[in-house]
C-alpha positions as CSV (number, residue, x, y, z in Angstrom):
1,M,199.8,33.6,-17.9
2,G,203.2,33.4,-19.8
3,E,205.1,30.1,-19.3
4,K,207.4,31.3,-16.4
5,T,204.5,32.1,-14.0
6,L,203.3,29.1,-15.1
7,N,206.3,26.7,-14.1
8,N,206.8,29.2,-11.2
9,L,203.4,28.7,-9.6
10,E,204.1,24.9,-10.4
11,K,207.1,25.1,-7.9
12,L,205.1,26.9,-5.3
13,D,204.0,24.8,-2.0
14,I,200.8,26.3,-2.3
15,K,199.0,24.8,0.6
16,K,202.0,25.7,2.7
17,F,201.9,29.1,1.3
18,Q,198.6,29.7,2.1
19,N,199.2,28.3,5.4
20,D,202.0,30.5,6.7
21,L,200.0,33.2,5.0
22,I,196.3,32.9,6.9
23,S,198.7,31.8,10.1
24,W,200.7,35.6,9.7
25,F,197.2,37.1,9.2
26,E,195.4,35.5,12.4
27,A,198.2,36.7,14.5
28,E,198.9,40.3,12.9
29,K,196.1,41.3,11.7
30,R,194.9,45.0,11.7
31,D,192.4,46.4,14.0
32,L,190.4,47.9,11.5
33,P,186.3,49.0,12.0
34,W,185.3,47.0,8.6
35,R,186.5,44.0,10.2
36,N,184.2,43.9,13.1
37,D,181.5,41.9,11.0
38,Q,181.4,40.6,7.6
39,D,178.8,42.8,6.5
40,P,178.5,43.3,2.8
41,Y,177.9,46.9,3.0
42,K,180.1,48.0,5.3
43,V,183.0,45.8,3.1
44,W,181.8,48.0,0.0
45,V,181.9,51.4,1.7
46,S,185.7,50.5,3.2
47,E,187.0,49.6,0.3
48,I,185.1,52.1,-1.6
49,M,187.1,54.6,0.4
50,L,190.6,52.7,0.3
51,Q,190.7,53.7,-3.2
52,Q,193.5,56.0,-3.9
53,T,193.9,56.6,0.1
54,R,195.5,55.5,3.0
55,V,194.0,53.5,5.6
56,D,194.8,55.6,8.5
57,T,193.1,58.7,6.9
58,V,189.8,56.3,5.7
59,I,189.0,55.0,9.7
60,P,187.7,58.4,10.6
61,Y,185.9,59.3,7.6
62,F,184.3,55.1,7.7
63,N,183.2,55.6,11.6
64,R,181.4,59.2,10.6
65,F,180.0,57.1,7.1
66,I,178.5,54.4,8.5
67,E,177.4,56.0,11.8
68,N,175.2,58.5,9.8
69,F,174.2,55.8,6.9
70,P,174.4,53.0,8.6
71,T,172.6,50.5,5.9
72,I,171.9,50.7,2.5
73,Q,168.7,51.5,3.2
74,A,169.9,55.1,4.9
75,L,172.4,55.3,2.2
76,S,169.9,55.1,-0.4
77,E,167.6,57.4,1.4
78,A,170.6,60.2,2.0
79,D,170.3,63.4,0.1
80,E,173.3,63.8,-2.3
81,E,174.4,67.0,-0.4
82,K,174.7,65.0,3.0
83,V,176.3,62.3,1.3
84,L,179.0,64.6,-0.3
85,K,179.7,66.3,2.8
86,M,180.6,63.0,4.7
87,W,182.8,62.3,1.9
88,E,184.0,66.2,1.7
89,G,188.2,65.6,1.8
90,L,188.6,62.4,0.9
91,G,188.9,63.2,-3.1
92,Y,187.9,61.4,-5.8
93,Y,184.3,62.1,-5.6
94,S,183.0,60.1,-8.5
95,R,183.7,56.8,-6.0
96,V,181.0,58.4,-3.6
97,R,178.0,59.7,-6.7
98,N,178.6,55.5,-8.1
99,L,178.1,54.4,-4.8
100,H,175.1,56.2,-4.0
101,S,173.9,55.5,-7.6
102,A,174.6,52.0,-6.9
103,V,173.2,51.1,-3.7
104,K,169.8,52.6,-4.4
105,E,169.9,49.5,-7.5
106,V,170.9,46.9,-5.0
107,I,167.1,48.9,-2.9
108,E,165.6,48.7,-6.3
109,K,166.8,45.3,-7.7
110,Y,168.2,43.2,-4.7
111,D,166.0,44.0,-2.1
112,G,168.3,45.9,-0.5
113,V,170.8,42.4,-0.3
114,V,174.1,43.4,-1.7
115,P,174.7,40.4,-4.8
116,N,176.9,37.7,-4.4
117,T,177.7,36.8,-7.0
118,P,180.8,38.2,-9.9
119,E,178.2,39.1,-13.0
120,K,175.2,40.8,-10.4
121,I,177.8,42.7,-8.3
122,S,180.1,43.6,-11.0
123,S,177.3,45.1,-13.1
124,L,177.0,47.7,-10.2
125,K,178.3,51.6,-10.8
126,G,181.6,51.9,-9.9
127,V,181.7,48.0,-8.7
128,G,185.1,47.2,-11.2
129,P,186.9,43.7,-10.4
130,Y,188.9,44.4,-7.3
131,T,186.1,46.0,-5.2
132,A,183.6,43.1,-6.7
133,G,186.3,40.2,-5.4
134,A,187.1,41.9,-2.2
135,I,183.4,42.0,-1.3
136,L,182.3,38.5,-2.5
137,S,185.9,36.8,-0.9
138,I,185.5,39.1,2.5
139,A,181.6,39.2,2.7
140,Y,180.6,36.2,1.1
141,G,183.8,33.6,1.3
142,L,183.9,33.2,-2.4
143,P,187.4,32.2,-3.5
144,E,187.2,35.0,-6.1
145,P,190.7,37.7,-6.7
146,A,190.9,41.1,-5.3
147,V,193.8,42.3,-7.2
148,D,195.5,45.6,-6.7
149,G,198.2,48.2,-6.8
150,N,199.9,45.8,-3.7
151,V,198.7,42.8,-4.2
152,M,200.1,42.6,-7.5
153,R,203.3,43.8,-5.9
154,V,203.2,41.1,-3.6
155,I,202.8,37.9,-5.9
156,S,205.3,39.8,-8.5
157,R,207.8,39.5,-6.1
158,V,206.7,35.6,-4.9
159,L,206.2,34.7,-8.4
160,S,209.2,36.5,-10.0
161,I,206.5,38.4,-12.5
162,W,208.0,40.9,-14.6
163,D,204.9,42.3,-16.3
164,D,204.4,46.2,-16.2
165,I,201.8,46.3,-13.5
166,A,200.7,49.9,-15.0
167,K,198.9,48.2,-17.7
168,T,195.8,46.8,-17.6
169,S,196.3,43.2,-19.7
170,S,198.9,42.6,-16.7
171,R,195.9,42.3,-13.9
172,K,194.6,39.0,-15.7
173,T,198.0,37.5,-15.2
174,F,197.7,38.2,-11.6
175,E,194.2,37.2,-11.2
176,A,195.0,33.7,-13.0
177,A,197.8,33.9,-10.4
178,I,195.7,34.7,-7.2
179,R,192.7,31.9,-8.6
180,A,195.3,29.4,-8.7
181,M,197.2,30.2,-5.1
182,I,193.8,31.1,-3.4
183,S,192.6,29.1,-0.2
184,Q,188.9,28.0,-1.0
185,D,188.9,27.2,2.9
186,N,188.9,30.6,3.5
187,P,189.7,33.2,0.8
188,S,188.5,35.8,3.0
189,F,191.8,36.0,5.1
190,F,193.7,35.0,2.2
191,N,192.8,38.3,0.3
192,Q,192.8,40.2,3.2
193,A,196.2,38.4,4.3
194,L,197.9,39.9,1.2
195,M,196.5,43.5,1.2
196,D,198.1,43.5,4.7
197,L,201.1,41.8,3.9
198,G,201.8,44.5,0.6
199,A,201.0,47.1,3.3
200,Q,202.5,46.6,6.4
201,I,206.1,44.2,5.2
202,C,206.2,44.1,1.2
203,T,206.6,47.8,0.9
204,P,207.0,49.7,-2.4
205,T,210.8,50.7,-1.7
206,S,212.3,48.5,1.4
207,P,210.3,45.8,1.9
208,S,210.9,44.0,4.8
209,C,211.6,40.5,3.8
210,L,213.2,39.1,7.0
211,L,209.8,39.5,8.5
212,C,207.9,38.0,5.5
213,P,205.7,35.4,6.8
214,V,205.8,34.0,3.6
215,R,209.7,34.4,2.5
216,E,210.5,31.4,1.8
217,H,208.6,31.0,-1.1
218,C,209.5,33.9,-2.6
219,I,211.0,33.7,-5.5
220,S,212.6,37.3,-6.0
221,F,213.7,36.9,-2.5
222,D,215.6,34.1,-3.1
223,E,217.1,35.6,-6.8
224,G,217.4,39.0,-4.6
225,T,215.6,41.4,-7.1
226,S,212.8,42.2,-4.8
227,N,213.4,45.7,-4.7
228,E,213.4,45.7,-8.7
229,L,210.0,44.2,-8.6
230,P,207.1,45.1,-9.4
231,V,208.0,46.7,-12.7
232,K,205.7,49.7,-13.0
233,T,206.2,52.3,-15.7
234,K,205.5,56.1,-14.3
235,N,202.8,58.4,-14.9
236,K,202.6,61.1,-17.2
237,K,203.6,64.5,-15.7
238,Q,201.2,66.2,-14.2
239,K,199.3,69.8,-16.1
240,D,200.3,72.9,-14.0
241,I,197.1,74.9,-13.9
242,H,196.7,78.6,-13.0
243,L,193.8,79.9,-11.0
244,S,192.8,82.8,-9.0
245,A,189.9,82.6,-6.4
246,A,187.7,85.3,-4.8
247,I,186.3,84.9,-1.6
248,L,183.5,87.7,-1.2
249,K,181.3,89.0,0.5
250,D,178.0,91.2,0.4
251,E,176.8,93.9,2.2
252,S,174.8,91.3,4.3
253,G,178.2,89.6,5.4
254,N,177.3,86.5,3.4
255,Y,179.7,84.9,1.1
256,L,179.2,84.0,-2.8
257,I,179.6,80.6,-3.5
258,H,179.3,78.2,-6.7
259,K,177.6,74.4,-7.1
260,R,180.2,72.9,-10.0
261,G,178.2,70.9,-13.0
262,P,176.9,67.5,-12.3
263,N,180.1,65.7,-14.3
264,G,183.5,66.0,-14.6
265,L,186.5,67.0,-12.1
266,L,184.7,68.1,-8.6
267,A,181.2,67.6,-9.9
268,N,178.4,68.8,-7.9
269,L,180.7,70.8,-5.1
270,W,180.3,73.8,-4.1
271,E,183.4,76.3,-4.5
272,F,184.0,80.0,-4.3
273,P,184.2,81.8,-8.1
274,N,187.5,80.9,-9.6
275,T,188.7,81.1,-12.9
276,E,192.1,80.1,-15.0
277,I,194.3,82.7,-15.2
278,N,196.4,83.4,-18.6
279,L,199.4,84.6,-17.1
280,K,200.4,86.1,-20.7
281,Q,197.4,88.3,-21.0
282,I,196.0,91.5,-18.9
283,S,196.5,91.5,-14.7
284,E,195.4,88.8,-12.9
285,K,193.3,91.0,-10.5
286,E,192.4,92.2,-14.2
287,Q,190.9,89.0,-15.8
288,L,189.2,88.0,-12.2
289,C,187.3,91.1,-12.1
290,L,186.2,90.7,-15.8
291,F,184.9,87.0,-14.8
292,L,183.1,87.6,-11.8
293,N,181.3,90.4,-13.6
294,D,181.0,87.9,-16.8
295,S,179.9,84.7,-15.2
296,Y,177.4,86.4,-12.0
297,R,176.8,90.1,-12.6
298,A,179.0,90.7,-9.5
299,E,181.0,94.2,-9.6
300,V,183.3,94.0,-6.9
301,E,186.5,95.4,-5.3
302,L,188.7,93.2,-4.5
303,S,192.0,93.2,-2.0
304,E,195.8,92.3,-2.6
305,I,196.4,88.5,-2.7
306,I,195.5,87.4,0.5
307,G,196.9,83.4,0.2
308,H,198.2,80.6,-2.2
309,I,196.8,77.3,-2.4
310,E,198.7,74.4,-4.0
311,H,196.9,71.2,-4.5
312,V,198.0,68.0,-6.2
313,F,195.4,65.7,-8.1
314,S,196.5,62.6,-10.1
315,H,196.7,64.2,-13.2
316,L,197.0,67.9,-13.0
317,K,198.4,70.4,-9.9
318,W,196.7,73.6,-9.3
319,Y,198.0,76.9,-7.9
320,I,195.4,79.2,-6.3
321,N,195.7,82.8,-5.8
322,V,192.9,83.5,-3.0
323,Y,191.8,87.5,-3.0
324,E,189.1,88.9,-1.0
325,G,186.3,91.1,-1.9
326,K,183.6,93.3,-1.4
327,I,180.5,93.1,-3.7
328,I,179.2,96.2,-4.6
329,N,176.1,95.2,-6.6
330,Q,173.3,93.3,-5.8
331,V,173.8,89.9,-7.3
332,Q,170.8,87.8,-7.8
333,E,170.8,84.2,-6.5
334,Q,169.8,81.5,-8.7
335,G,170.4,77.9,-10.1
336,N,174.0,77.1,-8.7
337,L,174.8,80.3,-7.5
338,R,173.9,80.6,-3.3
339,L,174.8,83.8,-1.2
340,V,175.3,81.9,2.3
341,N,176.6,82.9,5.9
342,L,179.5,80.6,7.8
343,T,177.5,78.3,9.5
344,E,175.9,77.3,6.2
345,L,179.4,77.2,4.4
346,N,180.1,74.7,7.1
347,Q,177.1,72.8,6.2
348,L,177.8,72.5,2.1
349,A,180.4,69.9,0.5
350,F,183.5,71.8,-0.7
351,P,187.3,70.4,-2.5
352,V,190.1,70.1,0.0
353,S,191.4,73.5,-1.5
354,H,188.0,75.2,-1.0
355,Q,187.8,74.3,2.7
356,K,191.7,76.1,2.9
357,M,189.8,78.8,2.1
358,I,187.0,78.8,4.4
359,R,189.7,78.2,7.4
360,M,191.4,81.4,5.9
361,I,187.9,82.9,6.7
362,E,187.4,81.4,10.0
363,G,190.7,82.4,10.6
364,V,190.1,86.5,10.5
365,N,186.5,86.3,12.0
366,S,188.1,84.2,14.7
């Protein structure tokens, strides 16, 4: 922690800061389903879902997930296909695959009880410093920091910290600051209050400083620099990927789908056959036909483009042209290649872009 941050911490009336923050939270806290009790499993699921995802989006997913997997035991015993289906649409699927793996470890090593020490909980797959701190503080009442982007934004303004929050090394500064500031009596409400404050008041742009319960403690408000903080370098430009996808039916009216491999982007999800297109080569339709024949031994007749889908990831952007087609030979189902009807399509987990293709089919069939 830098000397300036230390000096600012020393000036802070920590006890009053804690009281003002927690009193506000007690009066204004959001009504969220994972706050109905302090079940560490539910806190864990909610925190994994909330990574890279808005609260309003998460609520229905959380309720459905807990309804299907109400306990660690239930999730550990669930088939991966069903787990992925319950997560379908939330994105960043490695999160749920890691969660599924980690709960099995909790069953085997800890008799189904989420561990309550930093060392043990941090050893679980997919549990980083933020998730560990959130579970330990919220569910177990331990004074552990839970530092995410929201919290770094709040603390950067309160203490006037100008470290770049996009750098991993900066996290240590914020964790040290939280350790000095956190309520020993009620770390659960303290951490949750910082999360809510960042989400509702101390927002990335145009923070509502006049409504802030800790405004009198905030150095950046006093200095008029709230809109300049936090310092955050921009991500690299997204890479554009051009794809062609084929919604293919055989003579029985079944659709050809393929399961992605166990590693990498969208691992183990189902998809319609698709391939990256080189726009400088032969025509797009010819490239797609060659791919289908080479990869799946499928001889096809394709329509013209029936739709266009754009899908944005953190590091790349897909531009997908969608074709319909008929399979005019016999395609052998094997391994990750299947022919399924529309009912079966809706029982399997697909990425968001391919869910949109299913909706195209349903629109045609309705």
